[in-house]
LOPAVEX-986509 format. One record per atom (N, C-alpha, C): residue number from 1; residue in three letters; atom name; x, y, z. Coordinates in steps of 0.1 Angstrom, whole numbers, plus 5000, padded with zeros to 4 digits. Atoms other than C-alpha are relative to their C-alpha. Example, Ala and Ser with C-alpha at 12.3 -4.5 7.8 and 13.67 -1.06 7.14 Angstrom:
2
num;residu;atome;c1;c2;c3
1;Ala;N;5009;4988;5000;
1;Ala;CA;5123;4955;5078;
1;Ala;C;5009;5012;5000;
2;Ser;N;4991;4989;5000;
2;Ser;CA;5137;4989;5071;
2;Ser;C;4992;5011;5008;
end
This chain:
80
num;residu;atome;c1;c2;c3
1;Met;N;4988;5008;5002;
1;Met;CA;5072;5073;4942;
1;Met;C;5012;5009;4998;
2;Gln;N;4989;4990;5002;
2;Gln;CA;5092;5104;4933;
2;Gln;C;5007;5003;5014;
3;Ala;N;4995;4997;4987;
3;Ala;CA;5095;5113;4970;
3;Ala;C;5009;4988;5006;
4;Leu;N;4993;5011;4995;
4;Leu;CA;5107;5078;4978;
4;Leu;C;5014;4999;4993;
5;Arg;N;4987;4999;5008;
5;Arg;CA;5134;5080;4950;
5;Arg;C;5009;5010;5006;
6;Glu;N;4992;4989;4995;
6;Glu;CA;5145;5113;4963;
6;Glu;C;5006;4997;5014;
7;Ala;N;4995;5004;4987;
7;Ala;CA;5149;5098;4998;
7;Ala;C;5010;4988;4999;
8;Gly;N;4990;5011;5002;
8;Gly;CA;5172;5071;4983;
8;Gly;C;4995;4986;4999;
9;Ala;N;5006;5014;5001;
9;Ala;CA;5148;5042;4980;
9;Ala;C;5002;4994;4987;
10;His;N;4999;5008;5012;
10;His;CA;5154;5016;4954;
10;His;C;4986;4996;4996;
11;Ile;N;5014;5003;5004;
11;Ile;CA;5121;5013;4935;
11;Ile;C;5000;4991;4987;
12;Tyr;N;5001;5009;5012;
12;Tyr;CA;5115;4984;4911;
12;Tyr;C;4986;5002;4994;
13;Leu;N;5012;4998;5007;
13;Leu;CA;5089;4992;4885;
13;Leu;C;4999;4989;4989;
14;Pro;N;5001;5009;5011;
14;Pro;CA;5078;4962;4865;
14;Pro;C;4996;5006;4987;
15;Arg;N;5002;4994;5014;
15;Arg;CA;5079;4970;4828;
15;Arg;C;5003;5015;4999;
16;Ala;N;4997;4986;5000;
16;Ala;CA;5092;5004;4838;
16;Ala;C;4988;5009;4999;
17;Asp;N;5013;4993;5002;
17;Asp;CA;5055;5015;4840;
17;Asp;C;4994;5002;5014;
18;Gln;N;5005;4997;4987;
18;Gln;CA;5042;5032;4871;
18;Gln;C;4985;4995;5002;
19;Asp;N;5014;5004;5000;
19;Asp;CA;5005;5025;4863;
19;Asp;C;4999;4984;5001;
20;Tyr;N;4999;5015;5000;
20;Tyr;CA;5013;4988;4856;
20;Tyr;C;5004;4995;5014;
21;Ser;N;4995;5004;4987;
21;Ser;CA;5032;4986;4889;
21;Ser;C;4990;5001;5011;
22;Val;N;5011;4999;4990;
22;Val;CA;5003;4999;4909;
22;Val;C;4990;4989;4998;
23;Ser;N;5010;5011;5003;
23;Ser;CA;4980;4974;4892;
23;Ser;C;5005;4987;5005;
24;Val;N;4994;5012;4995;
24;Val;CA;5004;4946;4900;
24;Val;C;5000;4999;5015;
25;Gly;N;5000;4999;4986;
25;Gly;CA;5007;4957;4936;
25;Gly;C;4986;4997;5006;
26;Leu;N;5014;5002;4996;
26;Leu;CA;4969;4958;4940;
26;Leu;C;4996;4986;4998;
27;Arg;N;5003;5014;5003;
27;Arg;CA;4966;4924;4924;
27;Arg;C;5006;4991;5010;
28;Met;N;4993;5009;4990;
28;Met;CA;4992;4909;4948;
28;Met;C;4992;5001;5014;
29;Leu;N;5007;4999;4987;
29;Leu;CA;4973;4924;4978;
29;Leu;C;4987;4993;5000;
30;Thr;N;5012;5007;5002;
30;Thr;CA;4941;4910;4964;
30;Thr;C;5002;4985;5001;
31;Leu;N;4997;5015;5000;
31;Leu;CA;4956;4875;4958;
31;Leu;C;5004;4995;5014;
32;Arg;N;4996;5003;4986;
32;Arg;CA;4969;4876;4994;
32;Arg;C;4988;5002;5010;
33;His;N;5012;4998;4992;
33;His;CA;4934;4884;5006;
33;His;C;5001;5011;5010;
34;Leu;N;4998;4988;4991;
34;Leu;CA;4945;4917;5022;
34;Leu;C;4990;5011;4997;
35;Val;N;5010;4991;5005;
35;Val;CA;4922;4938;5001;
35;Val;C;4990;4993;4991;
36;Glu;N;5009;5006;5010;
36;Glu;CA;4892;4931;4979;
36;Glu;C;4996;5011;4991;
37;Asp;N;5005;4991;5010;
37;Asp;CA;4881;4947;4947;
37;Asp;C;4985;4999;4998;
38;Arg;N;5015;5000;5003;
38;Arg;CA;4845;4958;4944;
38;Arg;C;4998;5011;4990;
39;Glu;N;5003;4991;5012;
39;Glu;CA;4838;4973;4910;
39;Glu;C;5010;5011;4999;
40;Gly;N;4989;4990;5002;
40;Gly;CA;4872;4990;4908;
40;Gly;C;5004;5008;5013;
41;Leu;N;4996;4994;4988;
41;Leu;CA;4873;5002;4944;
41;Leu;C;5006;4989;5009;
42;Phe;N;4994;5010;4992;
42;Phe;CA;4896;4985;4968;
42;Phe;C;4998;5003;5015;
43;Phe;N;5003;4999;4986;
43;Phe;CA;4887;4978;5004;
43;Phe;C;5009;4991;5008;
44;Val;N;4992;5009;4991;
44;Val;CA;4908;4964;5033;
44;Val;C;4991;4990;5005;
45;Arg;N;5008;5011;4995;
45;Arg;CA;4895;4930;5043;
45;Arg;C;5000;5001;5015;
46;Pro;N;5001;5000;4985;
46;Pro;CA;4883;4926;5079;
46;Pro;C;5013;4993;5006;
47;Gly;N;4988;5006;4992;
47;Gly;CA;4913;4920;5103;
47;Gly;C;5013;5002;4993;
48;Glu;N;4987;4998;5007;
48;Glu;CA;4940;4930;5077;
48;Glu;C;5007;5013;5002;
49;Val;N;4993;4986;4998;
49;Val;CA;4947;4966;5088;
49;Val;C;5013;4998;5007;
50;Pro;N;4987;5000;4994;
50;Pro;CA;4975;4956;5112;
50;Pro;C;5011;4995;4991;
51;Leu;N;4990;5005;5009;
51;Leu;CA;4994;4937;5085;
51;Leu;C;5003;5011;4990;
52;Leu;N;4998;4989;5010;
52;Leu;CA;4989;4966;5060;
52;Leu;C;5007;5011;5007;
53;Arg;N;4993;4989;4992;
53;Arg;CA;5000;4991;5087;
53;Arg;C;5015;4996;5002;
54;Tyr;N;4987;5005;4999;
54;Tyr;CA;5031;4969;5092;
54;Tyr;C;5008;5003;4987;
55;Tyr;N;4994;4997;5013;
55;Tyr;CA;5039;4971;5055;
55;Tyr;C;5003;5014;4998;
56;Ala;N;4998;4986;5002;
56;Ala;CA;5034;5008;5054;
56;Ala;C;5011;5006;5009;
57;Asn;N;4990;4996;4991;
57;Asn;CA;5056;5013;5085;
57;Asn;C;5014;4996;4996;
58;Ser;N;4987;5005;5004;
58;Ser;CA;5084;4993;5069;
58;Ser;C;5007;5009;4990;
59;Ile;N;4993;4990;5009;
59;Ile;CA;5090;5022;5044;
59;Ile;C;4998;5014;5005;
60;Ala;N;5003;4986;4995;
60;Ala;CA;5078;5051;5066;
60;Ala;C;5013;5008;5002;
61;His;N;4987;4992;4999;
61;His;CA;5115;5061;5072;
61;His;C;5005;5006;4987;
62;Leu;N;4996;4995;5013;
62;Leu;CA;5118;5068;5035;
62;Leu;C;4991;5012;4996;
63;Leu;N;5010;4989;5004;
63;Leu;CA;5089;5093;5034;
63;Leu;C;5004;5013;5006;
64;Pro;N;4996;4987;4994;
64;Pro;CA;5093;5130;5039;
64;Pro;C;4994;5003;5014;
65;Val;N;5006;4998;4987;
65;Val;CA;5070;5130;5069;
65;Val;C;5003;4988;5008;
66;Pro;N;4996;5012;4992;
66;Pro;CA;5087;5107;5095;
66;Pro;C;4989;4995;5009;
67;Gly;N;5009;5006;4990;
67;Gly;CA;5069;5084;5118;
67;Gly;C;4991;4989;4995;
68;Pro;N;5009;5011;5004;
68;Pro;CA;5045;5055;5118;
68;Pro;C;4987;5004;4994;
69;Val;N;5013;4997;5005;
69;Val;CA;5013;5054;5100;
69;Val;C;4990;5000;5011;
70;Pro;N;5010;5000;4988;
70;Pro;CA;4986;5065;5125;
70;Pro;C;4988;4991;4998;
71;Ala;N;5012;5008;5000;
71;Ala;CA;4957;5043;5134;
71;Ala;C;4989;5007;4992;
72;Gly;N;5011;4994;5007;
72;Gly;CA;4928;5048;5111;
72;Gly;C;5003;5006;4987;
73;Ser;N;4996;4993;5013;
73;Ser;CA;4948;5063;5082;
73;Ser;C;4999;4991;4988;
74;Leu;N;5002;5010;5011;
74;Leu;CA;4943;5031;5061;
74;Leu;C;4986;4999;4996;
75;Gly;N;5014;5000;5003;
75;Gly;CA;4906;5037;5061;
75;Gly;C;4992;4989;5007;
76;Gly;N;5007;5010;4993;
76;Gly;CA;4898;5008;5083;
76;Gly;C;4995;4989;4991;
77;Glu;N;5005;5011;5007;
77;Glu;CA;4879;4978;5072;
77;Glu;C;4988;5004;4991;
78;His;N;5010;4996;5010;
78;His;CA;4854;4979;5043;
78;His;C;4986;4999;5007;
79;Pro;N;5014;5000;4995;
79;Pro;CA;4817;4986;5049;
79;Pro;C;4994;4987;4997;
80;Pro;N;5007;5013;5002;
80;Pro;CA;4794;4956;5052;
80;Pro;C;4993;5000;4987;
end
């Protein structure tokens, strides 16, 4: 998040708490059925990699390493 701030990104942190913000983000991805929580490990649900890649690419220009998120970098779909 610090790299994003340094690049000029506006970052909203609920409750001004980074850990809480990550928890909220993961909860939202879970509620939208993009990822699933298995005993504290999060896995991309089948078929959701393209949408998650789209989300990642929407902020890629703010990251120190420019360019789109390469295929396979999201870890792919969860194991059976």
